[in-house]
SEZABA-774352 format. One record per residue: residue number from 1; x, y, z of N, C-alpha, C in turn; residue in three letters. Coordinates in nm, 3 decimals. Layout:
<nodes>
- NUM,X,Y,Z,X,Y,Z,X,Y,Z,ALA
...
</nodes>
This chain:
<nodes>
- 1,5.886,9.207,5.721,6.000,9.251,5.640,5.988,9.196,5.498,CYS
- 2,6.061,9.259,5.407,6.073,9.205,5.271,5.949,9.211,5.187,GLY
- 3,5.851,9.297,5.225,5.727,9.306,5.149,5.704,9.449,5.104,THR
- 4,5.729,9.481,4.978,5.706,9.617,4.929,5.558,9.645,4.907,PRO
- 5,5.525,9.773,4.895,5.388,9.812,4.866,5.350,9.768,4.725,VAL
- 6,5.445,9.783,4.631,5.419,9.749,4.491,5.490,9.621,4.454,LEU
- 7,5.435,9.551,4.356,5.506,9.438,4.296,5.610,9.492,4.199,ARG
- 8,5.716,9.415,4.180,5.823,9.462,4.093,5.781,9.455,3.947,ARG
- 9,5.843,9.538,3.865,5.814,9.544,3.722,5.930,9.478,3.648,VAL
- 10,5.906,9.364,3.584,6.011,9.291,3.514,6.050,9.366,3.388,VAL
- 11,6.179,9.383,3.365,6.228,9.444,3.243,6.245,9.594,3.250,GLY
- 12,6.197,9.658,3.357,6.214,9.802,3.367,6.348,9.838,3.427,GLY
- 13,6.397,9.958,3.394,6.522,10.004,3.452,6.497,10.101,3.566,SER
- 14,6.393,10.185,3.552,6.358,10.277,3.659,6.258,10.212,3.753,GLY
- 15,6.284,10.223,3.884,6.193,10.165,3.983,6.070,10.254,3.999,ALA
- 16,5.973,10.205,4.074,5.853,10.280,4.106,5.849,10.311,4.255,GLN
- 17,5.775,10.413,4.292,5.765,10.453,4.432,5.711,10.338,4.516,GLU
- 18,5.779,10.309,4.626,5.737,10.204,4.716,5.779,10.065,4.676,GLY
- 19,5.850,10.052,4.564,5.887,9.920,4.514,5.998,9.856,4.595,GLN
- 20,6.094,9.937,4.639,6.207,9.887,4.717,6.218,9.973,4.844,TRP
- 21,6.126,9.953,4.940,6.116,10.046,5.053,6.229,10.038,5.154,PRO
- 22,6.318,9.941,5.139,6.434,9.930,5.227,6.556,10.004,5.171,TRP
- 23,6.550,10.046,5.046,6.663,10.115,4.984,6.684,10.252,5.049,GLN
- 24,6.809,10.282,5.084,6.842,10.413,5.139,6.955,10.475,5.058,VAL
- 25,6.964,10.607,5.067,7.077,10.681,5.010,7.164,10.731,5.124,SER
- 26,7.293,10.703,5.114,7.390,10.751,5.211,7.466,10.867,5.148,LEU
- 27,7.458,10.985,5.210,7.523,11.104,5.155,7.627,11.155,5.254,ALA
- 28,7.737,11.206,5.198,7.842,11.269,5.279,7.858,11.412,5.231,PHE
- 29,7.841,11.505,5.324,7.846,11.648,5.292,7.754,11.683,5.176,ARG
- 30,7.635,11.623,5.178,7.532,11.655,5.080,7.542,11.583,4.948,GLY
- 31,7.642,11.495,4.931,7.660,11.424,4.805,7.635,11.275,4.826,ARG
- 32,7.547,11.218,4.741,7.522,11.074,4.749,7.651,10.998,4.721,HIS
- 33,7.687,10.908,4.813,7.809,10.830,4.794,7.784,10.680,4.790,VAL
- 34,7.678,10.634,4.856,7.654,10.491,4.865,7.505,10.463,4.884,CYS
- 35,7.469,10.338,4.858,7.337,10.290,4.893,7.343,10.213,5.024,GLY
- 36,7.232,10.156,5.060,7.224,10.075,5.181,7.086,10.016,5.192,GLY
- 37,7.068,9.927,5.289,6.938,9.861,5.308,6.897,9.871,5.454,ALA
- 38,6.774,9.912,5.477,6.718,9.916,5.611,6.685,9.773,5.654,LEU
- 39,6.742,9.728,5.767,6.715,9.593,5.815,6.639,9.594,5.947,ILE
- 40,6.631,9.709,6.011,6.555,9.729,6.135,6.536,9.880,6.147,ALA
- 41,6.439,9.926,6.227,6.414,10.071,6.232,6.537,10.156,6.261,PRO
- 42,6.630,10.104,6.339,6.748,10.184,6.375,6.874,10.146,6.299,ALA
- 43,6.865,10.051,6.206,6.987,9.998,6.147,6.981,9.986,5.995,TRP
- 44,7.089,10.031,5.932,7.110,10.017,5.788,7.235,9.934,5.766,VAL
- 45,7.225,9.836,5.676,7.343,9.758,5.637,7.394,9.811,5.505,LEU
- 46,7.524,9.843,5.501,7.585,9.899,5.382,7.728,9.844,5.372,THR
- 47,7.813,9.906,5.292,7.951,9.859,5.276,8.044,9.936,5.370,ALA
- 48,8.141,9.866,5.425,8.236,9.930,5.517,8.317,10.039,5.447,ALA
- 49,8.348,10.018,5.318,8.433,10.117,5.251,8.361,10.249,5.226,HIS
- 50,8.230,10.254,5.254,8.156,10.380,5.243,8.187,10.474,5.359,CYS
- 51,8.255,10.423,5.460,8.290,10.504,5.577,8.441,10.506,5.599,PHE
- 52,8.517,10.573,5.512,8.662,10.583,5.536,8.687,10.658,5.666,PRO
- 53,8.793,10.623,5.737,8.815,10.678,5.872,8.828,10.829,5.877,PRO
- 54,8.869,10.891,5.767,8.886,11.037,5.769,8.755,11.114,5.755,GLU
- 55,8.645,11.046,5.725,8.516,11.114,5.709,8.442,11.122,5.842,ASN
- 56,8.414,11.241,5.893,8.343,11.254,6.021,8.199,11.204,6.010,PRO
- 57,8.158,11.119,6.103,8.022,11.065,6.100,7.914,11.173,6.104,LEU
- 58,7.931,11.283,6.178,7.824,11.384,6.181,7.792,11.445,6.045,PRO
- 59,7.880,11.425,5.946,7.855,11.484,5.814,7.786,11.387,5.718,GLU
- 60,7.746,11.270,5.768,7.668,11.175,5.688,7.519,11.195,5.714,TYR
- 61,7.440,11.170,5.610,7.295,11.169,5.623,7.241,11.048,5.547,ARG
- 62,7.139,10.986,5.602,7.071,10.873,5.540,6.930,10.917,5.503,VAL
- 63,6.893,10.899,5.376,6.759,10.934,5.331,6.682,10.806,5.298,THR
- 64,6.563,10.795,5.354,6.477,10.678,5.334,6.347,10.721,5.268,LEU
- 65,6.286,10.630,5.193,6.157,10.658,5.132,6.163,10.749,5.013,GLY
- 66,6.277,10.749,4.943,6.293,10.837,4.827,6.312,10.754,4.701,VAL
- 67,6.250,10.796,4.593,6.266,10.732,4.462,6.361,10.813,4.375,LEU
- 68,6.336,10.944,4.366,6.419,11.035,4.288,6.498,11.123,4.383,GLN
- 69,6.631,11.111,4.378,6.714,11.184,4.473,6.694,11.335,4.465,LEU
- 70,6.665,11.385,4.345,6.648,11.530,4.329,6.506,11.576,4.354,LEU
- 71,6.414,11.482,4.378,6.273,11.518,4.404,6.217,11.430,4.515,SER
- 72,6.269,11.443,4.637,6.220,11.358,4.746,6.076,11.393,4.781,PRO
- 73,5.995,11.293,4.818,5.856,11.320,4.856,5.849,11.386,4.994,PRO
- 74,5.736,11.448,5.026,5.723,11.514,5.156,5.744,11.421,5.275,PRO
- 75,5.711,11.293,5.257,5.723,11.200,5.369,5.854,11.120,5.367,ASP
- 76,5.951,11.164,5.287,6.084,11.103,5.295,6.143,11.132,5.434,ALA
- 77,6.227,11.042,5.480,6.287,11.056,5.613,6.438,11.073,5.601,GLN
- 78,6.493,11.170,5.672,6.636,11.196,5.672,6.688,11.173,5.814,VAL
- 79,6.792,11.094,5.826,6.846,11.060,5.956,6.997,11.080,5.960,ARG
- 80,7.048,11.106,6.079,7.191,11.108,6.100,7.243,10.968,6.129,GLY
- 81,7.376,10.956,6.133,7.441,10.829,6.165,7.507,10.843,6.301,VAL
- 82,7.456,10.769,6.399,7.507,10.779,6.535,7.636,10.701,6.554,ALA
- 83,7.646,10.586,6.487,7.765,10.502,6.502,7.771,10.405,6.385,SER
- 84,7.890,10.349,6.364,7.912,10.252,6.258,7.991,10.135,6.314,VAL
- 85,7.945,10.014,6.287,8.017,9.892,6.326,8.060,9.818,6.202,ALA
- 86,8.182,9.765,6.205,8.237,9.686,6.094,8.279,9.549,6.146,ARG
- 87,8.273,9.446,6.062,8.319,9.315,6.107,8.466,9.320,6.148,PRO
- 88,8.506,9.245,6.249,8.645,9.248,6.295,8.746,9.216,6.186,PRO
- 89,8.708,9.133,6.089,8.803,9.091,5.985,8.826,9.196,5.878,ALA
- 90,8.742,9.300,5.873,8.754,9.398,5.766,8.879,9.483,5.785,TYR
- 91,8.956,9.498,5.677,9.076,9.582,5.680,9.056,9.698,5.584,ARG
- 92,9.059,9.819,5.637,9.031,9.938,5.557,9.162,9.999,5.507,ASP
- 93,9.184,9.991,5.377,9.303,10.054,5.321,9.270,10.139,5.200,TYR
- 94,9.143,10.176,5.186,9.102,10.256,5.072,9.121,10.404,5.099,ARG
- 95,9.121,10.482,4.992,9.147,10.624,5.008,9.034,10.712,4.958,ASP
- 96,8.917,10.654,4.932,8.803,10.737,4.894,8.674,10.667,4.934,SER
- 97,8.565,10.744,4.939,8.441,10.692,4.994,8.374,10.589,4.905,ASP
- 98,8.398,10.590,4.773,8.330,10.492,4.688,8.420,10.439,4.578,ASP
- 99,8.550,10.433,4.603,8.642,10.384,4.501,8.622,10.238,4.465,GLN
- 100,8.599,10.148,4.563,8.600,10.007,4.527,8.497,9.966,4.424,PRO
- 101,8.371,10.020,4.428,8.276,9.972,4.328,8.302,10.039,4.196,ARG
- 102,8.353,9.959,4.105,8.401,10.014,3.982,8.551,10.002,3.981,GLY
- 103,8.611,9.956,4.088,8.750,9.924,4.085,8.810,9.896,4.220,GLY
- 104,8.836,9.771,4.250,8.955,9.733,4.321,8.955,9.747,4.473,ASP
- 105,8.901,9.644,4.536,8.901,9.641,4.681,8.993,9.532,4.736,ILE
- 106,9.025,9.434,4.654,9.110,9.326,4.702,9.029,9.209,4.752,GLY
- 107,9.093,9.122,4.830,9.028,8.996,4.865,9.016,8.975,5.016,ASP
- 108,9.008,9.084,5.092,9.006,9.069,5.237,8.870,9.028,5.290,THR
- 109,8.761,9.060,5.221,8.628,9.024,5.266,8.579,9.113,5.378,GLY
- 110,8.458,9.083,5.425,8.401,9.157,5.537,8.365,9.301,5.507,GLY
- 111,8.338,9.333,5.380,8.308,9.472,5.343,8.162,9.505,5.376,ASP
- 112,8.135,9.510,5.505,8.001,9.543,5.555,8.012,9.647,5.665,LEU
- 113,7.907,9.725,5.681,7.898,9.820,5.791,7.754,9.829,5.838,ALA
- 114,7.736,9.833,5.968,7.606,9.858,6.028,7.603,10.002,6.075,LEU
- 115,7.516,10.081,6.014,7.502,10.222,6.051,7.379,10.237,6.140,ALA
- 116,7.399,10.291,6.259,7.287,10.312,6.351,7.226,10.449,6.327,ARG
- 117,7.098,10.452,6.296,7.030,10.576,6.262,6.993,10.656,6.386,LEU
- 118,6.999,10.788,6.373,6.963,10.879,6.481,6.874,10.991,6.427,ASP
- 119,6.743,10.986,6.459,6.669,10.884,6.533,6.634,10.766,6.443,PRO
- 120,6.577,10.659,6.498,6.536,10.546,6.414,6.433,10.586,6.309,PRO
- 121,6.429,10.509,6.201,6.330,10.532,6.096,6.191,10.493,6.147,ALA
- 122,6.091,10.555,6.087,5.951,10.525,6.119,5.893,10.445,6.003,VAL
- 123,5.854,10.320,6.025,5.796,10.240,5.915,5.674,10.310,5.855,PRO
- 124,5.665,10.304,5.721,5.556,10.369,5.649,5.535,10.296,5.518,SER
- 125,5.451,10.350,5.432,5.427,10.286,5.302,5.553,10.291,5.216,ARG
- 126,5.644,10.385,5.242,5.766,10.398,5.163,5.890,10.351,5.236,LEU
- 127,5.878,10.318,5.362,5.994,10.279,5.443,5.962,10.149,5.517,VAL
- 128,6.025,10.042,5.473,6.007,9.910,5.535,6.140,9.836,5.531,ARG
- 129,6.169,9.752,5.630,6.295,9.677,5.628,6.289,9.558,5.533,PRO
- 130,6.405,9.519,5.485,6.419,9.396,5.408,6.448,9.283,5.506,VAL
- 131,6.416,9.161,5.469,6.444,9.046,5.555,6.593,9.010,5.549,CYS
- 132,6.649,8.977,5.663,6.786,8.926,5.671,6.779,8.774,5.668,VAL
- 133,6.856,8.709,5.582,6.849,8.562,5.575,6.904,8.498,5.701,PRO
- 134,6.868,8.374,5.722,6.923,8.299,5.834,7.071,8.271,5.809,ALA
- 135,7.145,8.254,5.915,7.287,8.222,5.902,7.302,8.091,5.826,ALA
- 136,7.395,8.091,5.731,7.424,7.969,5.656,7.337,7.945,5.535,GLY
- 137,7.239,8.030,5.510,7.155,8.014,5.391,7.240,8.034,5.266,VAL
- 138,7.230,7.942,5.172,7.304,7.952,5.046,7.207,7.989,4.935,ALA
- 139,7.240,8.093,4.861,7.160,8.133,4.746,7.212,8.060,4.623,PHE
- 140,7.123,7.991,4.553,7.161,7.897,4.448,7.210,7.970,4.323,VAL
- 141,7.327,7.932,4.269,7.372,7.990,4.142,7.267,7.972,4.034,PRO
- 142,7.251,8.074,3.952,7.149,8.073,3.849,7.022,8.145,3.891,GLY
- 143,7.006,8.167,4.021,6.890,8.242,4.070,6.899,8.386,4.023,THR
- 144,6.788,8.440,3.978,6.782,8.581,3.940,6.746,8.665,4.062,ASN
- 145,6.832,8.759,4.096,6.810,8.850,4.208,6.815,8.993,4.155,CYS
- 146,6.789,9.090,4.240,6.779,9.228,4.193,6.873,9.318,4.272,THR
- 147,6.951,9.399,4.200,7.034,9.501,4.262,6.973,9.637,4.230,VAL
- 148,6.973,9.726,4.328,6.913,9.859,4.312,7.010,9.966,4.357,THR
- 149,6.999,10.085,4.296,7.086,10.195,4.337,7.075,10.316,4.248,GLY
- 150,7.142,10.422,4.292,7.148,10.549,4.219,7.287,10.573,4.161,TRP
- 151,7.362,10.467,4.138,7.499,10.482,4.090,7.508,10.520,3.944,GLY
- 152,7.631,10.528,3.895,7.658,10.565,3.756,7.592,10.467,3.660,HIS
- 153,7.550,10.518,3.545,7.489,10.431,3.443,7.595,10.361,3.359,VAL
- 154,7.713,10.419,3.353,7.832,10.358,3.293,7.952,10.411,3.369,ARG
- 155,8.068,10.353,3.349,8.187,10.401,3.416,8.205,10.551,3.392,THR
- 156,8.210,10.628,3.500,8.230,10.773,3.497,8.115,10.851,3.435,ALA
- 157,7.998,10.787,3.417,7.880,10.856,3.363,7.771,10.854,3.471,VAL
- 158,7.748,10.968,3.539,7.650,10.970,3.648,7.508,10.947,3.600,PRO
- 159,7.424,10.900,3.689,7.281,10.887,3.664,7.223,11.027,3.640,LEU
- 160,7.152,11.049,3.528,7.103,11.183,3.497,6.985,11.223,3.586,PRO
- 161,6.957,11.353,3.597,6.839,11.400,3.671,6.713,11.340,3.611,PRO
- 162,6.612,11.316,3.694,6.602,11.348,3.839,6.663,11.243,3.930,PRO
- 163,6.750,11.160,3.875,6.818,11.055,3.952,6.718,10.957,4.014,LYS
- 164,6.648,10.887,3.925,6.549,10.787,3.966,6.618,10.656,4.002,THR
- 165,6.578,10.596,4.112,6.635,10.468,4.156,6.628,10.366,4.043,LEU
- 166,6.741,10.301,4.017,6.750,10.201,3.910,6.747,10.060,3.969,GLN
- 167,6.692,9.968,3.890,6.685,9.827,3.931,6.737,9.741,3.818,GLN
- 168,6.803,9.633,3.854,6.858,9.542,3.754,6.850,9.400,3.807,LEU
- 169,6.791,9.313,3.727,6.787,9.171,3.762,6.913,9.104,3.710,GLU
- 170,6.985,9.036,3.798,7.111,8.972,3.762,7.112,8.827,3.811,VAL
- 171,7.171,8.736,3.733,7.182,8.596,3.777,7.303,8.576,3.869,PRO
- 172,7.284,8.494,3.971,7.394,8.462,4.062,7.488,8.361,3.996,LEU
- 173,7.617,8.375,4.024,7.718,8.283,3.974,7.772,8.200,4.090,LEU
- 174,7.825,8.083,4.058,7.891,8.005,4.162,8.019,8.076,4.202,SER
- 175,8.060,8.056,4.327,8.181,8.121,4.374,8.304,8.072,4.297,HIS
- 176,8.304,7.944,4.265,8.417,7.888,4.190,8.429,7.953,4.052,ARG
- 177,8.315,7.967,3.984,8.315,8.030,3.852,8.365,8.173,3.861,HIS
- 178,8.320,8.244,3.962,8.359,8.384,3.977,8.509,8.397,4.003,CYS
- 179,8.562,8.314,4.089,8.706,8.320,4.118,8.788,8.287,3.993,ARG
- 180,8.739,8.194,3.912,8.809,8.160,3.788,8.811,8.278,3.692,CYS
- 181,8.699,8.348,3.681,8.693,8.464,3.592,8.792,8.571,3.635,LEU
- 182,8.798,8.600,3.765,8.888,8.704,3.812,9.034,8.659,3.812,TYR
- 183,9.057,8.528,3.811,9.195,8.478,3.805,9.256,8.496,3.667,ALA
- 184,9.174,8.526,3.567,9.224,8.541,3.431,9.303,8.669,3.411,LEU
- 185,9.299,8.759,3.510,9.372,8.884,3.496,9.278,9.001,3.482,GLY
- 186,9.332,9.118,3.474,9.253,9.239,3.471,9.204,9.270,3.331,THR
- 187,9.074,9.273,3.314,9.015,9.298,3.182,9.049,9.437,3.131,ALA
- 188,9.072,9.530,3.224,9.102,9.667,3.183,9.246,9.683,3.137,THR
- 189,9.326,9.578,3.156,9.461,9.581,3.102,9.567,9.636,3.195,GLY
- 190,9.529,9.681,3.315,9.629,9.738,3.403,9.712,9.630,3.471,THR
- 191,9.646,9.516,3.499,9.718,9.408,3.564,9.747,9.435,3.710,GLY
- 192,9.691,9.543,3.765,9.720,9.578,3.903,9.591,9.606,3.978,GLU
- 193,9.595,9.586,4.108,9.489,9.630,4.196,9.365,9.544,4.199,GLY
- 194,9.362,9.436,4.124,9.242,9.354,4.118,9.257,9.235,4.211,LEU
- 195,9.162,9.218,4.301,9.171,9.110,4.396,9.096,8.987,4.351,GLY
- 196,9.101,8.884,4.434,9.024,8.762,4.414,8.904,8.768,4.506,THR
- 197,8.784,8.738,4.458,8.667,8.742,4.545,8.686,8.658,4.670,PRO
- 198,8.665,8.719,4.785,8.684,8.651,4.913,8.577,8.545,4.935,ALA
- 199,8.599,8.462,5.036,8.509,8.351,5.061,8.369,8.390,5.104,GLY
- 200,8.352,8.514,5.152,8.220,8.557,5.198,8.143,8.633,5.091,ASP
- 201,8.190,8.629,4.966,8.127,8.709,4.862,8.030,8.628,4.776,THR
- 202,7.942,8.702,4.709,7.850,8.649,4.608,7.878,8.725,4.480,ILE
- 203,7.882,8.654,4.368,7.901,8.720,4.239,7.773,8.711,4.158,CYS
- 204,7.747,8.815,4.081,7.627,8.818,3.997,7.655,8.903,3.875,ALA
- 205,7.603,8.860,3.761,7.623,8.938,3.639,7.606,8.853,3.516,GLY
- 206,7.634,8.917,3.401,7.614,8.855,3.271,7.748,8.833,3.201,PHE
- 207,7.762,8.723,3.125,7.889,8.697,3.056,7.931,8.811,2.964,PRO
- 208,7.835,8.874,2.900,7.866,8.981,2.805,7.888,9.116,2.872,GLN
- 209,7.869,9.122,3.005,7.884,9.249,3.075,7.769,9.343,3.043,GLY
- 210,7.799,9.470,3.032,7.706,9.577,2.994,7.606,9.613,3.103,GLN
- 211,7.555,9.517,3.177,7.459,9.546,3.283,7.520,9.506,3.417,ARG
- 212,7.529,9.604,3.509,7.606,9.581,3.630,7.578,9.694,3.728,ASP
- 213,7.620,9.675,3.854,7.626,9.786,3.947,7.748,9.870,3.912,ALA
- 214,7.755,9.993,3.965,7.866,10.082,3.928,7.895,10.177,4.044,CYS
- 215,7.985,10.276,4.021,8.019,10.371,4.126,7.894,10.440,4.177,GLN
- 216,7.883,10.454,4.309,7.766,10.514,4.369,7.663,10.411,4.412,GLY
- 217,7.678,10.287,4.362,7.589,10.178,4.404,7.643,10.105,4.526,ASP
- 218,7.770,10.128,4.561,7.832,10.058,4.674,7.742,10.059,4.796,SER
- 219,7.741,9.947,4.865,7.661,9.936,4.986,7.516,9.904,4.962,GLY
- 220,7.472,9.915,4.837,7.332,9.891,4.805,7.296,9.744,4.810,GLY
- 221,7.166,9.714,4.814,7.121,9.576,4.834,7.114,9.493,4.707,PRO
- 222,7.154,9.367,4.720,7.124,9.262,4.624,7.020,9.174,4.693,LEU
- 223,6.896,9.178,4.644,6.788,9.107,4.712,6.736,8.993,4.627,THR
- 224,6.700,8.883,4.693,6.646,8.766,4.626,6.511,8.732,4.690,CYS
- 225,6.418,8.691,4.607,6.284,8.660,4.657,6.278,8.514,4.700,ARG
- 226,6.243,8.492,4.826,6.232,8.357,4.882,6.097,8.345,4.951,LEU
- 227,6.016,8.253,4.904,5.888,8.229,4.968,5.797,8.350,4.974,GLY
- 228,5.804,8.434,4.872,5.714,8.548,4.866,5.764,8.674,4.931,GLY
- 229,5.880,8.668,4.996,5.938,8.788,5.057,6.081,8.807,5.007,THR
- 230,6.127,8.931,5.015,6.261,8.965,4.966,6.363,8.957,5.079,TRP
- 231,6.472,8.888,5.051,6.580,8.872,5.148,6.707,8.938,5.097,HIS
- 232,6.783,8.994,5.189,6.907,9.063,5.155,7.019,8.960,5.139,LEU
- 233,7.050,8.926,5.014,7.154,8.826,4.987,7.293,8.885,4.995,ALA
- 234,7.309,9.008,4.947,7.441,9.067,4.941,7.437,9.218,4.941,GLY
- 235,7.556,9.276,4.956,7.576,9.421,4.956,7.680,9.454,4.850,VAL
- 236,7.650,9.550,4.763,7.742,9.586,4.654,7.879,9.622,4.712,VAL
- 237,7.984,9.555,4.662,8.118,9.578,4.716,8.217,9.628,4.611,SER
- 238,8.246,9.544,4.509,8.349,9.587,4.413,8.333,9.516,4.280,TRP
- 239,8.420,9.551,4.187,8.422,9.489,4.055,8.535,9.547,3.973,GLY
- 240,8.552,9.497,3.852,8.654,9.546,3.759,8.585,9.644,3.666,ASP
- 241,8.598,9.775,3.697,8.523,9.878,3.627,8.374,9.846,3.640,ALA
- 242,8.293,9.874,3.538,8.149,9.848,3.545,8.103,9.786,3.415,CYS
- 243,8.038,9.671,3.424,7.984,9.608,3.305,8.087,9.551,3.210,GLY
- 244,8.206,9.517,3.262,8.311,9.460,3.177,8.280,9.313,3.151,VAL
- 245,8.287,9.265,3.026,8.261,9.124,2.998,8.352,9.033,3.081,PRO
- 246,8.294,8.927,3.135,8.372,8.832,3.213,8.412,8.882,3.350,GLY
- 247,8.355,8.994,3.393,8.387,9.049,3.525,8.256,9.079,3.598,ARG
- 248,8.198,8.979,3.663,8.071,9.001,3.733,8.089,9.093,3.853,PRO
- 249,7.979,9.150,3.898,7.982,9.230,4.020,8.007,9.141,4.141,GLY
- 250,8.081,9.195,4.237,8.113,9.121,4.359,8.040,9.186,4.477,VAL
- 251,7.967,9.105,4.548,7.884,9.150,4.660,7.929,9.079,4.787,TYR
- 252,7.932,9.149,4.898,7.959,9.082,5.025,7.834,9.005,5.066,THR
- 253,7.848,8.876,5.085,7.734,8.794,5.125,7.689,8.828,5.267,GLY
- 254,7.560,8.834,5.287,7.506,8.868,5.419,7.500,8.746,5.510,VAL
- 255,7.461,8.632,5.456,7.440,8.513,5.538,7.560,8.475,5.625,SER
- 256,7.685,8.480,5.573,7.798,8.444,5.659,7.818,8.538,5.778,PRO
- 257,7.759,8.657,5.770,7.781,8.758,5.874,7.660,8.778,5.965,HIS
- 258,7.559,8.691,5.952,7.438,8.708,6.033,7.467,8.705,6.184,VAL
- 259,7.551,8.614,6.236,7.579,8.619,6.380,7.636,8.754,6.424,PRO
- 260,7.726,8.811,6.343,7.780,8.944,6.376,7.671,9.050,6.371,TRP
- 261,7.584,9.043,6.269,7.475,9.140,6.258,7.384,9.132,6.379,ILE
- 262,7.345,9.011,6.418,7.253,8.994,6.530,7.316,9.034,6.663,LEU
- 263,7.448,9.034,6.670,7.514,9.077,6.794,7.501,9.228,6.815,SER
- 264,7.466,9.300,6.708,7.449,9.446,6.718,7.304,9.489,6.711,HIS
- 265,7.227,9.422,6.626,7.090,9.467,6.599,6.993,9.409,6.703,VAL
</nodes>
């Protein structure tokens, strides 16, 4: 796990084929709504809010081994979703498939979902799982990790064709620092709907903003390189708009939920 075909390219915004082979696209009724990460041949880890209860599971599709959403390679794999498991603590009160990333999920935590693929993925040069960290592993603040996805390039500005997978290196923040930033109030001026990062979250971003995950990136992987392999540190969850100064991206940490993950996978 955690070993791509290609080495990563520092400073680039567009990824290369085979660079992030665990990245998947989750589509509902033919429209990309979320990202996700392959952690085992039959399992994708993504965000719970990507599966609102009113959306029928048979209308979801997971695409693996794709770099450009509008130009999938011949060996890309498309799978259905047989079932979805969410942590017991997760409380679903959202009203759209990807509203939270880019605005407002609250502080309940547990924004994870395990999607079981039907049939399982077949490992290949473009499809490989990412490593899941051990339970209790702490990722050190200041570490540079990478978030990937096909989300908006700015708030309400979709990724242009051919919709090439984007990558962004972001520094991790301490949980205390992140909570302090969000306690200052809503940067967008509404003063409503903004939660406090829950205890199971990881924050990452830049003080000046501008570079961040955005709508459509929800559920996508935040990966950190440990000992030569890539580990899934977090899953894109929410934030205050996209790229707002003093408002880092909030990711659901994977390590606190490893026992739950292993109980299913």
